[in-house]
N, C-alpha and C positions, 0 to 999 in steps of 0.2 A: 651707863654708854661704857663698854672697854675705851673703843676708838677717841672716844672724849678723853679717858684720862690717858693713853699715849702721848693723845696730843699733847699737853698739861706738864707730861713728865719729858716729853722732847723739848718744851719749851725752855723749863728749868735746867736741863743738861746746856742750851742756848743762852740762855739769861735772857730772857724774854719775859715779860713781867705777866702773873696771871690776867689783869684785868688786859692788856695790853693784847693775849691771844685769845679773849673772852669776845673781845668786840670783832675779830676775825671768825669767829665758832663756825661752822658751816650749819646752812641750814637745811642742809636735802637729806636726808636717808635715803640710801638703796640698798637693796638687797636682792641677791644674784640666784636666777634660779638654771639650773637642776639643782647647785651644791647649797642653796641656802644662805650659802657667805654675806656678808653685809659690809658697809663701810659709808665715811659721810664725806657728801661733795661742800666745799667753801664756790662762792662763786665763781672766781676767779680761776678755779683751775677746770681744767676736760674731766669725763666722768674717768679717762684711762690714767688721766698722771693721781688722780683722787684714791684709784684702785690698788696703785701700783704701790702710792704711798703705803696703804694699810696693810702691804702685804698678799693683796690678790697675786694668783700666777695667770690672768686674763691672755688671749691671741691677741698678739697684734707684731706690726714688723715698722713700718716707716715713722708714727706717731704724726704725719704731717697730712692727713688725709690724701694719699697717693696708691697705695698699696690696696686700701679695702679689708687688712684682717683682722680690723680691730672689729667685725659687724657687733651687735647687739642689737635684740629685738624688745621694743616696751612696750612690755605689757601693765603694765598702769602707770599712770603718773605724766610729766610733761618736761622735759627737754627743749633748751633754747641754742642752735647752733653759734659757736664763738668762734671758727674758723673756716676761710674758704677749703674747698678740699676738689683736687681733680680726678678722684674715685667716682665713676659715678651709678648710683642705685639703682636698679630698674625698675620700672614702676611698679611690678609686681610687688619688691622689697619694699618701696616706700608706704605702701597700699598695707603691708603688714605692719608696718612698725620700725621698721629695719634701720637704726643709725649708725654713726662711725662715733666710735667711744674718742677719738683723740682729736674730734673738732666739736661736739657738742658737752652744755654740761646740764645739769639740774636746774629746775626751778622750782619745784615741789619735789618730796618725796617718792620716791620710783620701784618699782620692780620691775629688772630684765634679762634677758635669758642672754646669755654670752658663752662659749668656749671658756674651757679653763685648762690649764695643764695639771695632772695628778702626780705627776712623776717626771723625775729624770730622761725617761721613755719619750714623752710630749715633747721635750726639745729638742728644737732642729740644729743642725750641726750647722755652723754661723762662719764666715770667713771674712772679717771686718780691717781697712784699713785704718790705723788709728793715728792719732799725736799723741806725743808726750809731753804730756800738761807742764809736770814737776819730776823733778829727785829731790828729796829732802831727806838727810840725817832723822833719824828714829833712834841711833844708839851707834855706838864707834863702829860697829862691824852689822849695823844693819839700816837699808835704806827703802824709804817711800815711795817706791814710782807708781805715777797717777798716768792715767792713759787714759786719753779722750775722744769716746768714738765721733762719726759725724752726725748732725740731730737727724737726719737723714736714716741712718743705718746703723741703729742700736744692739747692743748683746741682750737680749735676751737670755737668759741663765734662770735657775734656783741658787736658793744659798745654799751655799757649803762646795757647788764645781767648781773646778777649774777649768783653764784654758792652756794651751799652747803659747805663749807668746815667740815671734820673730822679728829681733831685731835688725837693724840696717848690716849689712852684711851678711846674713843669712843666719845668724846663730839664734840658735832657739833652745826652749828650756820649758815643760810644764811647769804652772806656776798655780797654786788656788788663789782665787778670788777674792781676795777679804773685804771688799764692799758687799753693801746690801743691794739686792736686786731691784730695791724701792729705788734708787739712783741709777737707772742702767745707763748711763752715758758717760760718768767718772765713775771708773774700774780702778781700783788700790791693789796693788799687791806688797806681799814683806818681803825684798831681798835682802837674803845673808849673804855675807861676802864667805868664800870660804879657798883654802888654796887650788889652783889649778884648776878652777870655776869659770870660763870665759867668759859665757852669760853674766855673773856676776861684777866679772871684773870692770866688763865694759859699762855697767849699769853706775856702778862707781866710778868710773874715770874716762867715759868718753860719751853718753848719753847728752844728749841736748834738747831742749824745747820745741825745736825742730822740727826734729828728727819722728819719723813714723815707726808706728810698729804695726806689724802685722798681729790680730785677734786670730786664734780658731778655737771654736769651740760650742758649748761648752760641752763637757764631760765629766763622768761619775754620780756617781748614786749616792753618795755621803750629803743629805738632801734634810728635811726637816720631814716628817712623820704628822702633816697636817691636821690627821684625822684621831692623835691621839689625846689626848687633854690630862695624859699622866704632868707630875711635874718634871722638870729637866735637870739634868747632871751635865755640868759640860766637861771634860778634864781634856785641857789643851799642853801637849808638852813640847818645849818647846817654839818652832817657828809655825807648832800645829796649831798656835793661834790664829791664824792669818783663817780657815775654812772655820776655826769656831767663832771667829769674830763676826762672820759674817751670818752664820747660822742666828747665833743671838741678840745682831741688828732684824734679823726676820723676825724671829720670836718675840722682839719687843712688839715691831708692827702690828703684827697680829693680835697680840696681848691676849694669848688665848691659856698660856700655862697659869697655873698660878704661883708654880714659885721658880725661880732659878737660878743655880747655884753652877759658880766657876770656881774651877780649880786650875790653877796652870802653873805646873811643874817647868822650874828655868833653873839651868847652874848658874851660878855667877850673878853678871846682872843683866840675865836673861828674860825677865818682864819688862821686855822694850815699851809697851804701854800702858803700862803700871798707871800713871795717871787717867788715862781713859777709865778703865777696870773701876778704880775707884770714885770713878764722879760718877757711873752706872748703878752703884753700891752707893751713895750718899743719894744719888734723885729717886731712885724707886725702889718703892716698899719692898717690893718682892724681888728683889736682885741681892744675892751674897756673893762675897768675892774673896776666895781665898790662894793667895799666894802660896809657892812652894817653891822650897831651896833645892835642891839635887846636890846632894856630893858625886862628880863629874867622878871620881874614881871607884866608885862604888859599878856593880852589876850593873845593869839594866834591868832585870827583873827586880835587885834588892832597891831599888829606886823606884820602883815601881809598888814593891810592898808596903814600905815607907810610907806612899803618898794615898795609894788604898787604905791603911788604917786611917789614916785622917778624915777619906771618905765615909768608912761606915762607922767612923766614933759619931760623926754628925748624919748621917744617913740606915740605921742599922737594917730597914727593910727595904734593899735596894730592889727587891721585885713592885715594890710602889711606882717606880722610875723610871722614865726613860734616859739612858745615857747614850751620850757623843765623844768619843774619843780622838782627837788629831794628834797623829807627830812622825817625827824618825819612827819608819821600822821595826826595828828592834824594842822602844818602847812602847810604840802603839800594841804591836804584838803581847808583850810583856803585860799590858794592860787590859786585852781583852783576854787570854788565857786565867789573868786572876779573877778579873771578874765575872766568869761564869764560873769559877772555883768557889767564888763565893753565895751563890746562886742567883744570879740575875739572869732575868730570861733571855735565850738567842734572839729573840723578836724583838726586845729591847732594848739591844745594843748597837749601835751605830759606831765601823770603826772604820779613819780613813789613814790610811801610811803613806806617809813623804819620803821624799829622799831624804839621806842625812846629812 
């Protein structure tokens, strides 16, 4: 059971014993029609919570039973209501077996019919007033900005997408979401300090836990191709690790790829979450991590040629893989050109260029 393996792996990362986890293993299996995707439900989780944790992109809104966007039709099996809902289903919907996924859990194996997002175009543009949860250092020139949305207005997004953040005073910047959609309320961003960048300066020196941040998004099409079952190669260039991290965590939740290999190209001490990547490699049998140090004195194309030499040595048949690249424009563009020159089919290459 792939999802069960994902849970066990996640537990190892969190330091939870196998026995303690197995005592809580979900007892209900859910299949979603028409996609055929599957997930498991712990008795303490709602259908929606369990589905998001398993990496599914179901349609939903408030998550508390007020909007009705997370409707699903029970085709077989049994559910139990766990939360009061203000949204009133019609008599016809009730007769047809429609329930709100955020307010019900499974008490037996289920087959349900529910709406899912199949790509970035299915994600609605949202405008949310969130609050700063914390600003913590992850390197001398890097801060982890943790923003928390209201419980009733969470950000629905796909792994790899970006948002626009507006700080108090009207300072705005596009930022890649560095966290997984499975935790839609807690959003993480990697902010690097740069001379003359007012947004970064405010994050480093003036942002407090009581401040509010306006989140507008999501945007972008740098998302996982969930229809493909090819092994995955991720190439993160400098702070391009932020959207790559989101994609990797989503791929882990789906547990669909046979192998995942991360190459992180950074100058100096730029591998600011190196320990996290190593913990993934230690905990997961199908995950490999290769930190590559870039010589900042070399041109971008020379840096990428050196990095891709390692990639090709490890994976001589690139056409067997889907490759995801994210980083500052010059590096990402050089990687795109060289990977295509090396024979990677264009439909199997996904590139996200970030501000330098």
